[in-house]
C-alpha positions, -999 to +999 in steps of 0.1 A: +058+383-675+029+390-656+031+416-629+004+443-605+007+479-604-009+496-575-008+529-568+015+538-599+041+513-584+053+477-595+035+455-567+040+424-579+054+404-610+059+372-617+066+348-645+035+325-640+000+340-635-009+317-605+020+333-585+005+369-584-008+364-556-023+392-534-041+414-569-052+387-592-078+407-606-050+438-613-028+415-631-013+428-663+013+409-687+041+427-702+052+402-735+083+392-740+098+397-714+112+374-680+116+376-646+144+373-645+150+393-679+131+421-657+150+415-627+186+420-638+173+451-669+145+472-643+164+507-655+150+499-691+115+496-680+093+522-666+048+521-656+033+544-674-005+552-663-006+522-646+014+499-672+051+485-674+069+507-704+094+490-724+118+526-728+147+515-742+138+531-771+132+567-761+150+594-767+158+596-723+169+567-728+189+563-752+209+599-744+214+582-706+232+552-721+252+575-743+258+595-715+274+561-697+290+549-728+304+584-734+322+581-689+330+544-697+355+557-728+368+583-707+377+566-681+395+546-706+419+564-722+420+581-688+437+538-676+451+540-715+468+574-704+482+564-671+496+535-689+512+553-712+531+579-691+544+551-677+563+538-705+576+575-716+590+577-684+607+541-689+615+554-725+627+588-710+654+571-687+660+536-709+662+555-748+656+520-772+639+525-804+614+499-820+616+477-847+605+501-869+630+527-862+610+548-845+622+558-808+597+548-782+595+582-766+584+595-803+556+562-806+541+568-769+539+605-773+514+599-807+492+578-785+495+602-765+483+627-782+455+605-805+438+596-765+439+630-755+425+642-794+394+614-784+390+622-747+390+661-756+360+655-792+339+632-762 
């Protein structure tokens, strides 16, 4: 991908050098990245010292991604807990035993405890 940085901002970018019209003398190239990939993943790049840099291996970016993953997992766990709460209510009202002879309420409670422990460890 070819790009132009002007005043520490990405001014224009394109997959071929002929598409850069305004400042052809300032054109730089970042290899291994297409214009489409850049547009879909802008958060993986930043401008440093007048150059577009891939930051995906930096500590800052990796910790940000890890925090986002942790938040997403917490939301998944909360959804699973909500579903298990409903199943537990039904099991309290209706009772029932699984194929292995363990009451449904006990199964759901064990799953809830496991999920809460995981949630608290995040």
